C-alpha positions as CSV (number, residue, x, y, z in Angstrom):
1,X,-25.8,3.7,-14.6
2,X,-24.8,4.1,-11.1
3,X,-23.6,7.6,-10.1
4,X,-20.0,8.0,-9.1
5,X,-21.2,9.1,-5.5
6,X,-23.0,6.2,-4.9
7,X,-19.6,4.2,-4.4
8,X,-18.3,6.9,-2.0
9,X,-19.2,8.3,1.6
10,X,-18.0,10.0,4.7
11,X,-20.6,8.9,6.9
12,X,-20.9,5.6,8.8
13,X,-24.7,5.0,8.3
14,X,-24.5,5.1,4.6
15,X,-24.2,2.3,2.4
16,X,-22.1,2.4,-0.9
17,X,-22.7,0.3,-3.9
18,X,-20.3,-2.4,-5.0
19,X,-17.5,-0.9,-7.6
20,X,-18.1,-2.3,-11.0
21,X,-15.5,-4.4,-13.0
22,X,-13.6,-2.2,-15.3
23,X,-10.5,-4.6,-15.4
24,X,-9.3,-7.2,-17.9
25,X,-10.7,-10.0,-15.9
26,X,-14.1,-11.6,-17.0
27,X,-16.9,-10.5,-15.0
28,X,-17.9,-14.4,-14.4
29,X,-14.3,-14.5,-12.8
30,X,-15.1,-12.0,-10.4
31,X,-16.3,-12.9,-6.9
32,X,-19.8,-12.1,-6.0
33,X,-20.3,-9.4,-3.1
34,X,-20.1,-10.7,0.4
35,X,-19.9,-9.8,4.1
36,X,-17.4,-11.1,6.6
37,X,-20.1,-12.5,8.5
38,X,-20.7,-15.1,5.6
39,X,-17.0,-15.7,5.1
40,X,-17.0,-16.3,9.3
41,X,-20.0,-18.8,9.2
42,X,-18.8,-20.3,5.9
43,X,-15.4,-21.3,7.6
44,X,-16.8,-22.3,11.0
45,X,-19.3,-25.2,8.8
46,X,-15.9,-26.2,7.2
47,X,-13.3,-26.3,10.0
48,X,-15.5,-25.9,13.0
49,X,-13.3,-28.3,15.4
50,X,-10.3,-27.1,14.0
51,X,-8.0,-24.9,16.0
52,X,-8.4,-21.3,15.0
53,X,-6.7,-19.2,17.8
54,X,-3.8,-19.9,19.9
55,X,-2.5,-17.7,23.2
56,X,0.3,-18.3,25.5
57,X,-0.8,-17.5,29.0
58,X,1.8,-18.5,32.0
59,X,3.9,-20.5,29.7
60,X,0.7,-22.9,28.7
61,X,-0.8,-22.4,25.3
62,X,-4.6,-22.2,25.2
63,X,-6.8,-22.8,21.8
64,X,-10.2,-21.8,20.6
65,X,-11.7,-23.8,17.7
66,X,-13.5,-22.0,14.8
67,X,-16.7,-23.0,16.5
68,X,-15.9,-21.4,19.7
69,X,-14.4,-18.6,18.3
70,X,-17.8,-18.0,16.7
71,X,-19.8,-18.7,19.3
72,X,-17.8,-16.2,21.8
73,X,-18.2,-13.7,18.9
74,X,-21.7,-14.1,19.1
75,X,-22.2,-13.6,23.0
76,X,-20.0,-10.4,22.2
77,X,-22.7,-9.2,19.6
78,X,-25.5,-10.0,22.0
79,X,-24.0,-8.4,24.8
80,X,-23.6,-5.1,22.3
81,X,-27.2,-5.6,21.4
82,X,-28.5,-5.7,25.2
83,X,-26.2,-2.6,26.3
84,X,-28.0,-0.6,23.2
85,X,-25.6,-0.3,20.6
86,X,-26.9,0.3,17.1
87,X,-26.2,-0.7,13.6
88,X,-23.4,1.8,12.0
89,X,-21.9,2.9,15.4
90,X,-18.4,2.2,16.7
91,X,-16.7,0.0,18.9
92,X,-13.0,1.0,19.9
93,X,-10.6,-1.6,20.6
94,X,-7.4,-0.9,22.1
95,X,-5.0,-3.7,23.3
96,X,-2.4,-6.4,22.5
97,X,-2.8,-8.7,20.0
98,X,-5.4,-11.8,21.5
99,X,-8.2,-13.8,20.7
100,X,-10.2,-11.1,22.9
101,X,-8.9,-8.6,20.3
102,X,-10.5,-10.8,17.7
103,X,-13.6,-11.7,19.3
104,X,-14.6,-8.0,20.1
105,X,-13.6,-6.9,16.5
106,X,-15.8,-9.8,14.7
107,X,-18.3,-9.6,17.3
108,X,-18.7,-5.9,16.3
109,X,-19.0,-6.3,12.9
110,X,-21.6,-8.9,13.5
111,X,-23.7,-6.5,15.5
112,X,-24.0,-4.2,12.2
113,X,-21.2,-1.7,13.8
114,X,-17.7,-1.0,12.8
115,X,-14.5,-1.7,14.6
116,X,-12.0,1.0,15.5
117,X,-8.5,-0.1,16.5
118,X,-6.7,2.0,18.5
119,X,-2.7,1.5,18.6
120,X,-1.7,0.6,22.0
121,X,1.1,3.0,22.4
122,X,-1.0,6.0,21.1
123,X,-0.7,9.4,23.0
124,X,-3.5,10.0,25.4
125,X,-4.7,13.1,23.2
126,X,-4.6,10.9,20.0
127,X,-6.8,8.0,21.8
128,X,-9.1,10.8,22.9
129,X,-9.1,12.0,19.4
130,X,-9.8,8.7,17.9
131,X,-12.9,7.8,20.3
132,X,-14.2,11.4,19.8
133,X,-13.8,11.7,15.9
134,X,-15.7,8.1,15.7
135,X,-18.1,9.0,18.4
136,X,-17.2,5.4,19.9
137,X,-20.0,4.2,21.7
138,X,-18.1,1.2,23.9
139,X,-14.4,1.0,24.1
140,X,-12.6,-2.6,25.0
141,X,-9.2,-2.5,26.0
142,X,-6.7,-4.8,28.0
143,X,-5.2,-2.8,31.0
144,X,-6.3,-0.9,34.0
145,X,-4.0,2.0,33.1
146,X,-5.9,2.4,30.1
147,X,-9.3,1.9,31.6
148,X,-8.5,5.0,34.0
149,X,-7.4,7.0,31.1
150,X,-10.6,6.3,29.3
151,X,-12.7,7.2,32.2
152,X,-11.1,10.5,32.8
153,X,-11.5,11.4,29.0
154,X,-15.4,10.7,29.5
155,X,-16.2,14.6,30.0
156,X,-14.6,15.2,26.5
157,X,-16.4,12.0,25.0
158,X,-20.3,12.7,25.4
159,X,-21.2,9.4,23.0
160,X,-19.2,7.0,25.3
161,X,-21.5,4.6,27.1
162,X,-19.6,1.9,28.5
163,X,-16.3,0.6,28.9
164,X,-15.0,-3.5,29.0
165,X,-11.6,-4.9,30.1
166,X,-10.0,-7.8,29.3
167,X,-7.1,-9.9,30.8
168,X,-7.5,-8.0,34.2
169,X,-10.1,-7.6,36.8
170,X,-11.9,-4.4,37.3
171,X,-10.9,-2.9,40.4
172,X,-13.7,-2.6,43.1
173,X,-12.6,0.9,44.1
174,X,-12.8,2.0,40.3
175,X,-15.2,5.2,40.2
176,X,-16.4,5.8,36.7
177,X,-19.3,7.7,35.3
178,X,-20.5,4.9,32.8
179,X,-20.5,1.3,33.3
180,X,-17.3,-0.8,33.3
181,X,-17.5,-4.2,32.4
182,X,-15.2,-7.2,33.0
183,X,-14.7,-9.5,29.9
184,X,-16.6,-12.2,31.7
185,X,-19.2,-10.3,32.8
186,X,-19.8,-8.8,29.6
187,X,-19.9,-12.0,27.8
188,X,-23.2,-12.9,29.8
189,X,-24.8,-9.5,29.7
190,X,-26.6,-10.4,26.6
191,X,-27.9,-13.9,27.6
192,X,-31.3,-13.2,27.2
193,X,-31.1,-11.8,23.8
194,X,-33.0,-14.3,21.3
195,X,-31.4,-16.2,18.5
196,X,-34.1,-14.6,16.3
197,X,-32.8,-11.1,17.4
198,X,-29.2,-12.0,16.8
199,X,-30.1,-13.6,13.5
200,X,-32.2,-10.4,11.9
201,X,-29.1,-8.3,13.4
202,X,-26.6,-10.1,11.4
203,X,-28.8,-10.7,8.2
204,X,-29.2,-6.7,8.2
205,X,-25.4,-6.4,7.1
206,X,-24.8,-5.7,3.7
207,X,-21.7,-6.0,1.6
208,X,-21.3,-2.1,1.3
209,X,-21.7,-1.4,5.1
210,X,-18.5,0.1,6.9
211,X,-17.0,-2.9,8.4
212,X,-13.8,-1.3,10.1
213,X,-12.8,2.2,10.6
214,X,-8.9,2.3,10.4
215,X,-7.0,5.3,11.3
216,X,-4.0,6.4,9.3
217,X,-0.6,6.9,11.0
218,X,-0.9,10.7,10.8
219,X,2.6,11.6,9.3
220,X,1.5,15.2,8.3
221,X,-1.3,16.0,10.9
222,X,-4.2,14.4,12.6
223,X,-5.1,10.7,11.7
224,X,-7.8,10.3,9.0
225,X,-10.6,7.5,9.7
226,X,-10.5,5.4,6.6
227,X,-13.9,3.6,6.1
228,X,-13.4,0.0,5.0
229,X,-16.4,-1.7,3.7
230,X,-17.3,-5.8,4.0
231,X,-16.9,-6.0,0.3
232,X,-13.5,-3.9,0.3
233,X,-12.1,-6.9,2.9
234,X,-13.8,-9.8,1.3
235,X,-12.4,-8.7,-2.4
236,X,-8.8,-8.1,-1.0
237,X,-8.7,-11.6,0.8
238,X,-10.1,-13.1,-2.5
239,X,-7.6,-11.7,-4.4
240,X,-4.8,-13.0,-2.2
241,X,-6.3,-16.3,-2.2
242,X,-6.5,-16.7,-6.0
243,X,-3.1,-15.0,-6.5
244,X,-1.1,-17.5,-4.2
245,X,-3.3,-20.4,-5.5
246,X,-1.4,-21.0,-8.8
247,X,1.5,-22.3,-7.1
248,X,0.8,-25.5,-5.6
249,X,4.0,-25.1,-3.2
250,X,3.0,-22.1,-1.7
251,X,-0.8,-21.8,-1.7
252,X,-2.9,-21.0,1.1
253,X,-4.7,-23.5,3.0
254,X,-6.4,-24.2,6.3
255,X,-3.1,-26.1,7.6
256,X,-1.4,-22.9,7.4
257,X,0.2,-21.3,10.6
258,X,0.7,-17.6,11.2
259,X,2.1,-15.6,14.1
260,X,0.3,-12.5,14.8
261,X,2.3,-9.7,16.1
262,X,2.0,-6.8,14.2
263,X,-0.5,-4.1,16.1
264,X,-4.1,-5.3,14.9
265,X,-5.0,-1.6,15.0
266,X,-3.4,-1.0,11.6
267,X,-4.8,-2.6,8.0
268,X,-2.3,-5.3,7.2
269,X,-2.6,-7.4,9.9
270,X,-6.2,-6.7,10.2
271,X,-6.3,-8.4,6.9
272,X,-3.4,-10.9,7.6
273,X,-4.5,-11.9,11.0
274,X,-8.1,-11.6,11.0
275,X,-10.0,-11.4,7.4
276,X,-7.6,-14.0,5.5
277,X,-8.2,-16.5,8.0
278,X,-12.0,-16.4,7.6
279,X,-11.4,-17.4,4.0
280,X,-8.9,-20.0,4.4
281,X,-9.4,-21.5,7.9
282,X,-5.8,-21.4,8.8
283,X,-4.7,-21.0,12.5
284,X,-3.4,-17.7,14.3
285,X,-0.8,-17.7,17.3
286,X,-0.8,-14.3,19.1
287,X,3.0,-13.5,20.0
288,X,3.8,-11.9,23.6
289,X,3.0,-8.6,24.3
290,X,6.9,-7.5,24.0
291,X,7.5,-9.5,20.7
292,X,8.6,-6.3,18.9
293,X,11.2,-5.6,21.9
294,X,12.8,-8.8,21.7
295,X,11.0,-11.6,22.2
296,X,9.4,-12.1,18.5
297,X,12.6,-14.5,17.6
298,X,11.8,-17.0,20.4
299,X,8.2,-17.0,19.4
300,X,8.8,-17.6,15.7
301,X,11.3,-20.9,16.6
302,X,8.5,-22.2,18.7
303,X,5.7,-22.0,16.6
304,X,7.8,-22.5,13.2
305,X,5.1,-20.5,10.8
306,X,4.5,-21.5,7.3
307,X,3.9,-17.4,6.2
308,X,5.5,-14.7,7.7
309,X,5.2,-11.0,7.3
310,X,7.9,-8.6,8.9
311,X,8.3,-5.2,8.9
312,X,11.8,-3.9,7.8
313,X,12.7,-3.7,11.5
314,X,12.6,-7.3,11.9
315,X,13.9,-8.6,8.8
316,X,17.3,-6.2,9.7
317,X,17.6,-7.4,13.0
318,X,17.5,-11.2,12.1
319,X,19.9,-10.2,9.1
320,X,22.3,-8.6,11.5
321,X,22.4,-11.6,13.6
322,X,22.7,-14.0,10.7
323,X,25.7,-11.8,9.4
324,X,27.5,-12.2,12.8
325,X,27.0,-15.8,12.9
326,X,28.6,-16.1,9.2
327,X,31.4,-13.8,10.2
328,X,32.6,-16.2,12.9
329,X,32.7,-19.2,10.7
330,X,36.2,-20.5,10.0
331,X,37.4,-23.3,7.6
332,X,35.4,-25.8,5.5
333,X,32.3,-24.2,7.3
334,X,33.1,-20.7,6.0
335,X,33.5,-22.3,2.5
336,X,30.3,-24.2,2.8
337,X,28.4,-21.0,3.8
338,X,29.9,-19.2,1.0
339,X,29.1,-22.2,-1.8
340,X,25.4,-22.2,-0.3
341,X,24.7,-18.5,-0.6
342,X,26.2,-18.2,-3.7
343,X,24.0,-21.0,-5.0
344,X,20.6,-19.5,-3.2
345,X,21.2,-16.1,-4.9
346,X,21.6,-17.6,-8.4
347,X,18.2,-19.5,-7.4
348,X,16.8,-16.4,-6.4
349,X,17.6,-14.7,-9.4
350,X,16.7,-17.1,-12.0
351,X,13.0,-17.5,-10.4
352,X,12.1,-13.8,-11.0
353,X,9.9,-13.1,-14.0
354,X,11.5,-13.0,-17.1
355,X,14.6,-14.9,-16.2
356,X,15.4,-18.5,-17.8
357,X,17.1,-21.8,-16.4
358,X,16.7,-24.3,-13.9
359,X,17.9,-24.2,-10.5
360,X,21.8,-23.9,-10.5
361,X,23.9,-27.0,-10.1
362,X,24.7,-27.7,-6.3
363,X,21.5,-26.0,-4.7
364,X,20.2,-29.2,-3.4
365,X,23.4,-29.8,-1.5
366,X,23.6,-26.3,-0.3
367,X,19.8,-26.8,0.8
368,X,20.7,-29.8,2.8
369,X,24.0,-28.9,4.6
370,X,23.4,-25.0,5.2
371,X,20.4,-23.4,3.8
372,X,18.1,-25.4,5.8
373,X,19.6,-25.2,9.1
374,X,19.8,-21.4,8.7
375,X,16.1,-21.6,8.1
376,X,15.6,-23.8,11.1
377,X,17.8,-21.4,13.2
378,X,15.4,-18.6,12.6
379,X,12.1,-20.8,13.0
380,X,11.2,-20.4,9.2
381,X,12.0,-24.0,8.3
382,X,8.5,-24.7,7.2
383,X,7.7,-21.1,5.8
384,X,6.5,-21.1,2.3
385,X,6.1,-17.3,1.6
386,X,8.3,-14.5,3.0
387,X,7.1,-10.9,2.7
388,X,7.4,-7.1,4.0
389,X,5.0,-4.7,5.2
390,X,5.0,-1.2,6.4
391,X,8.1,0.0,4.1
392,X,10.4,-1.4,1.4
393,X,13.6,-3.4,2.5
394,X,16.9,-2.1,1.4
395,X,18.4,-3.7,-1.6
396,X,21.3,-5.3,0.4
397,X,18.9,-7.0,2.8
398,X,16.7,-8.5,-0.1
399,X,20.0,-9.7,-1.9
400,X,21.2,-11.0,1.5
401,X,17.9,-12.9,2.4
402,X,18.1,-14.2,-1.5
403,X,21.4,-15.7,-0.4
404,X,19.8,-18.0,2.2
405,X,16.8,-18.9,-0.1
406,X,14.5,-16.7,1.9
407,X,13.1,-14.5,-1.2
408,X,11.0,-11.8,0.3
409,X,8.1,-10.6,-1.6
410,X,7.3,-6.7,-1.6
411,X,3.9,-5.6,-2.1
412,X,2.5,-2.1,-1.8
413,X,-0.7,-1.6,0.2
414,X,-2.7,1.6,2.0
415,X,-5.4,1.6,4.6
416,X,-7.2,3.2,1.6
417,X,-6.7,0.1,-0.4
418,X,-8.0,-2.1,2.3
419,X,-4.3,-3.2,2.8
420,X,-3.3,-4.3,-0.3
421,X,-3.0,-2.8,-3.8
422,X,-0.4,-5.0,-5.6
423,X,1.4,-8.2,-5.1
424,X,4.7,-10.3,-5.9
425,X,4.2,-14.1,-5.7
426,X,6.8,-16.7,-6.3
427,X,5.7,-17.5,-9.7
428,X,5.6,-13.9,-10.8
429,X,8.1,-11.5,-9.0
430,X,10.6,-9.1,-9.3
431,X,13.3,-8.1,-6.8
432,X,12.7,-4.4,-5.6
433,X,9.5,-4.2,-7.1
434,X,6.1,-4.1,-5.2
435,X,4.6,-6.6,-8.2
436,X,1.4,-6.3,-10.3
437,X,-2.0,-5.0,-9.4
438,X,-4.4,-7.4,-7.5
439,X,-6.6,-9.5,-9.8
440,X,-9.8,-7.5,-10.9
441,X,-8.1,-4.3,-10.3
442,X,-6.5,-1.6,-12.5
443,X,-3.3,0.5,-11.8
444,X,-1.7,3.3,-13.7
445,X,0.8,6.0,-13.4
446,X,-0.7,9.7,-13.9
447,X,1.9,11.1,-16.5
448,X,2.2,14.7,-15.4
449,X,3.0,13.7,-11.6
450,X,4.0,10.1,-11.9
451,X,1.4,9.5,-9.1
452,X,0.3,5.7,-8.6
453,X,-3.3,5.3,-9.3
454,X,-5.6,2.5,-8.3
455,X,-9.4,1.5,-9.2
456,X,-11.3,-1.7,-7.9
457,X,-13.3,-3.2,-5.3
458,X,-10.3,-2.7,-2.8
459,X,-10.9,1.3,-2.8
460,X,-12.2,2.4,0.6
461,X,-15.5,3.8,1.1
462,X,-13.9,7.4,2.2
463,X,-12.6,9.2,4.8
464,X,-15.1,9.8,8.1
465,X,-16.4,13.3,8.2
466,X,-13.8,14.7,5.6
467,X,-15.7,15.5,2.7
468,X,-12.9,17.3,0.5
469,X,-10.2,14.9,1.5
470,X,-12.2,12.2,0.1
471,X,-12.9,14.2,-3.2
472,X,-9.2,14.6,-3.3
473,X,-8.6,11.3,-2.8
474,X,-11.1,9.3,-5.3
475,X,-11.8,11.0,-8.5
476,X,-15.3,10.6,-10.4
477,X,-13.7,7.9,-12.4
478,X,-13.3,6.0,-9.2
479,X,-9.3,6.1,-9.4
480,X,-7.9,6.5,-6.1
481,X,-4.4,8.9,-5.8
482,X,-2.2,7.0,-3.7
483,X,0.0,10.1,-2.9
484,X,3.3,7.9,-4.1
485,X,5.1,7.9,-7.2
486,X,6.1,4.8,-9.1
487,X,7.3,3.5,-12.5
488,X,5.6,0.6,-14.0
489,X,7.9,-1.6,-16.4
490,X,7.0,-3.0,-19.6
491,X,5.9,-6.5,-17.7
492,X,3.4,-4.2,-15.4
493,X,5.6,-4.6,-12.2
494,X,5.4,-1.2,-10.4
495,X,8.3,0.1,-8.2
496,X,7.8,2.7,-5.8
497,X,10.3,6.0,-6.3
498,X,8.8,8.6,-3.8
499,X,5.8,10.2,-2.0
500,X,4.2,13.5,-3.2
501,X,3.4,14.6,0.2
502,X,7.2,14.5,0.9
503,X,8.6,16.0,-2.4
504,X,10.9,18.8,-1.6
505,X,10.6,22.1,-3.8
506,X,14.4,23.7,-3.5
507,X,14.8,27.4,-3.6
508,X,16.0,26.9,-7.4
509,X,12.5,25.4,-7.9
510,X,13.5,22.0,-8.5
511,X,11.3,18.9,-7.3
512,X,13.3,16.3,-5.1
513,X,12.1,13.1,-3.8
514,X,13.5,12.7,-0.5
515,X,12.8,9.2,-0.2
516,X,14.8,8.0,-3.2
517,X,18.2,9.7,-1.6
518,X,17.3,8.5,1.7
519,X,17.3,4.9,0.4
520,X,20.2,5.5,-1.6
521,X,22.1,6.8,1.8
522,X,21.0,3.9,4.1
523,X,22.2,1.7,1.3
524,X,25.5,3.0,0.9
525,X,26.6,3.7,4.5
526,X,26.0,0.8,6.7
527,X,26.5,2.8,9.6
528,X,23.0,4.7,9.3
529,X,20.1,3.4,10.8
530,X,17.8,6.4,9.5
531,X,18.0,9.6,7.3
532,X,16.0,12.5,6.9
533,X,16.8,14.8,3.8
534,X,15.8,18.5,4.3
535,X,15.7,21.2,1.7
536,X,12.3,22.8,1.3
537,X,12.6,26.2,-0.2
538,X,16.6,26.2,0.9
539,X,19.6,26.8,-1.2
540,X,20.9,23.2,-0.8
541,X,19.9,19.9,0.7
542,X,20.9,18.7,4.1
543,X,20.6,15.4,5.7
544,X,20.4,14.1,9.2
545,X,21.9,11.0,10.1
546,X,21.0,8.6,12.7
547,X,23.2,5.8,13.7
548,X,22.3,2.0,14.3
549,X,22.2,1.5,18.1
550,X,21.2,-1.0,20.4
551,X,17.5,-0.9,22.0
552,X,16.8,-1.0,25.4
553,X,14.0,-3.8,26.8
554,X,11.3,-1.3,25.9
555,X,12.2,-0.6,22.6
556,X,13.7,2.5,22.9
557,X,17.2,3.4,21.2
558,X,20.2,3.8,23.5
559,X,23.3,5.7,22.8
560,X,25.3,2.5,22.5
561,X,26.2,1.7,19.1
562,X,25.5,-1.7,17.4
563,X,28.0,-4.6,17.5
564,X,28.3,-4.7,13.9
565,X,28.9,-0.7,13.6
566,X,31.3,-0.8,16.6
567,X,33.4,-3.6,14.4
568,X,33.1,-1.0,11.6
569,X,34.3,1.5,13.4
570,X,37.3,-0.7,14.8
571,X,38.2,-1.1,10.8
572,X,38.1,2.5,10.2
573,X,40.6,2.8,13.2
574,X,38.5,4.3,15.8
575,X,37.6,3.2,19.2
576,X,33.9,4.8,19.0
577,X,31.2,2.6,21.1
578,X,28.7,5.2,21.4
579,X,27.0,7.9,19.3
580,X,28.9,10.7,21.3
581,X,32.2,9.0,20.3
582,X,31.3,8.5,16.6
583,X,30.3,12.0,16.4
584,X,33.6,13.3,17.4
585,X,35.8,11.0,15.9
586,X,37.7,12.3,12.8
587,X,38.1,8.6,11.2
588,X,34.1,8.4,11.2
589,X,33.8,11.8,9.8
590,X,36.1,11.1,7.1
591,X,34.5,7.9,6.2
592,X,31.0,9.4,5.9
593,X,32.4,12.5,4.0
594,X,33.8,9.9,1.5
595,X,30.9,7.9,1.4
596,X,28.5,11.1,0.6
597,X,30.8,12.3,-1.8
598,X,30.3,8.9,-3.7
599,X,26.4,9.0,-3.2
600,X,26.4,12.5,-4.6
601,X,28.5,11.5,-7.8
602,X,25.8,8.8,-8.2
603,X,22.6,10.8,-7.6
604,X,23.9,13.5,-9.7
605,X,24.4,11.1,-12.5
606,X,20.7,9.4,-11.7
607,X,18.8,12.1,-11.3
608,X,20.2,15.9,-11.7
609,X,22.8,18.1,-9.7
610,X,19.8,19.7,-7.8
611,X,20.0,16.4,-5.8
612,X,23.5,16.8,-4.4
613,X,23.4,16.9,-0.5
614,X,25.8,19.9,0.6
615,X,25.9,19.1,4.4
616,X,24.9,16.6,6.9
617,X,24.4,16.3,10.7
618,X,24.5,13.3,13.0
619,X,21.8,13.4,15.5
620,X,22.1,12.1,19.3
621,X,19.5,9.7,19.1
622,X,18.2,7.4,16.4
623,X,14.6,7.8,15.4
624,X,11.7,5.6,17.3
625,X,7.8,5.5,17.9
626,X,8.7,6.4,21.5
627,X,10.4,9.5,20.5
628,X,7.5,10.5,18.4
629,X,10.0,10.6,14.9
630,X,8.2,7.5,13.7
631,X,4.5,6.4,13.5
632,X,3.5,2.9,15.0
633,X,3.8,1.6,11.3
634,X,7.6,2.9,11.4
635,X,6.8,5.9,8.8
636,X,9.2,9.1,9.3
637,X,6.8,12.1,10.8
638,X,9.3,14.7,8.7
639,X,7.1,17.7,10.3
640,X,7.9,16.4,13.9
641,X,11.4,15.5,13.5
642,X,12.1,19.1,11.7
643,X,10.4,20.7,15.2
644,X,12.6,18.4,17.3
645,X,15.5,19.4,15.7
646,X,14.9,22.7,14.5
647,X,18.1,24.4,16.3
648,X,20.4,21.8,14.4
649,X,19.0,22.6,10.9
650,X,19.0,26.4,11.4
651,X,22.5,26.8,12.9
652,X,23.7,24.5,9.7
653,X,21.7,26.8,7.3
654,X,23.0,29.9,8.8
655,X,26.4,28.9,8.7
C-alpha cells in the first residue's frame, strides 16, 4: 500500500505517485498515466501538417502547423539545456497570449522543468514575489518595459540567470547584469545540442513530475504556487474529452476552433488553450492584446469559434448589447423576436436533466428567422458549446441566453483541481448548477460545514514551499477541501452556495455567506455592477454598492453610467448620467431602498433574519483589476476593498 504522503509534495524536485482510482468508474476504463510530452508527440504524428496556432500581426494572420509548433518548442528546449537549466527548475512567462507563450511553455515542460505564468498586469511587487518564490531561473516576456523591470529586480532574484524577449528587439543600449536574448537569437542558442541529449531529457520526464506552477489570485494574501503534475493535466483533458464525447453534435474534434483571450497565467486557459489541444488537435486563434478592453467581439466575429468560454464580464457585456438591439425592435420584427425567444427558452428548459418532451413547436422557424441571425451577429453561429469560467453567471443572464438558444454550461474548477472538478454537458446539465463530478473522480459535501470536497487524479501535487497549507488542503484520505460550500441534489448536481474563507460571523454569532446575498442583490437590482456585504463581528450587515458604468479604452471604469442604467434612471424619473448624479438623486435612492426591502424580505424567509441588510452605501467607482479591488480572474479582494473604503464603512457603523 502506497503511503498517502506519496501523492503530495511541496517541493519541485520530488515525484508524486499517481493517485489510485477510488471512484465507481471501472479501473480498465481509466486512462493510463502519461506526460504532456507524449500527448504532444501523438498529436504531431496524427495532425502534423494541420494548422495548430494562428496569430494576427499587422492585419495579417500567420499560422503554425502542429509540426512547426513542436519543432520550435524543441528548439526552445535545446536552448534551455544549453543555458544550463536543470530538470525541476522554473521558467517564468509574462506576456500576452501568443504562439511564443505556448512555445515557451511547452519548451520548458519538454526540458523537464516547470512553467510559471505571470499575469501581464501584475504589480512589480507581485511579479518579484512570484519570481523569487519559484526561484525562476529564466523569465520570458514580451515588452521592453517588463524586461527593464525584471532587470531592476535582479538584486532581489539571485537565482535568475537569463531573460528572453519576444515580439520586440532588445535595445542596443540595454544594461543588464545577466544575459538578455531576443527571441530569434535564443531559438538558435541550442543548435549544437544533439538529438540524443534532447531525447534523453524528454524521456526523463515522468507523469508525477511538476509540469506547471500556477499562482492563485491571492484574494486573502500572497498567492500560493500550485504545483500541477503532468498526470493532473492529462487526466483532466481526458475527462473533458470523454464527458463531451457522448454527444455526437458537440464532441471535440481536430476541426474545432478556439479563440484564446483569457490570461494564460491562469489555470482554465492553460487547460483549454494549451493542454486540451494536445489531446484533440484543434486550432487556437490568439485574440489581440486589447481583447478584454473592447476588441474581443470583433475577433469572435472574424474567427467564428466552434467553442467559446467567457468570463461573466464578457457574457454580461454581450447581453447588454443584445438587449439594447431587441429593445429597439418594432412591429412585426418585435413580435418575431418575442416568438423566437419564447420558443428557445422552452427548448433550453426541456433540454435539462430530468426534463421530458421534444423540441417545442415552432423552434425550427424561430431558429431560421431569428436565432441563427442573432448568433451570427455575435460570431457564435458555428459554436457548439458555450461555457462560463471564473465566477457564476447571474440567473437572469443564463435565462436571457437560454432565450437565444445559447445554453451556457457552468462548471466548477480551481487551480488546485487542475482547472476542472465538475462539468455540465449538453446531454446532462442543470441551469444554475455546476454539474456533476468528472469521470473517475469523487465529490461530497462535509456534513458539519457543507464544504465541497473532491478526490481523484485531478487533485494538485501541493503548494510550493507551504507544508501546513498543503496539509490543511488535502487530508490523509486524499480529499481536497475546496473552501467553497455547496449542496448536491438527488441527481448528483452540485450548486455552489458560498465560500468558507468569506463567511461572516456577526456580533450575534450567526454565520452568513456574503456571496449568496451579493448574488441575490445583483440579480434583483439591475443598476448594480458589484456588491460587497460587510458584517464581521458587527451588529448589523452593511452592503457596498457600485453602479454599472462605461469603461475607458484601458478597461478602467469611468464615472459615466451605462446606457441601460441611464434608461432605467429615466424610467424612475431621474436625469442621472453619472454615479455622482445617481448618488444625489432621491428617485434612485427610493428605488434602491424599495428593492433592498424586497431582498431583505426574501432572504429572511430563505435563510434567517440575521441576513437582513440594514444599510448600504454607493461607492464612487466600480471595482476593477486596475483599482486593485478585483483579482485578474475578477474575484473580489475583500480585505483590499475594506482597506480602501474603511472611512465609508466606519462612518456608517458609527452613526
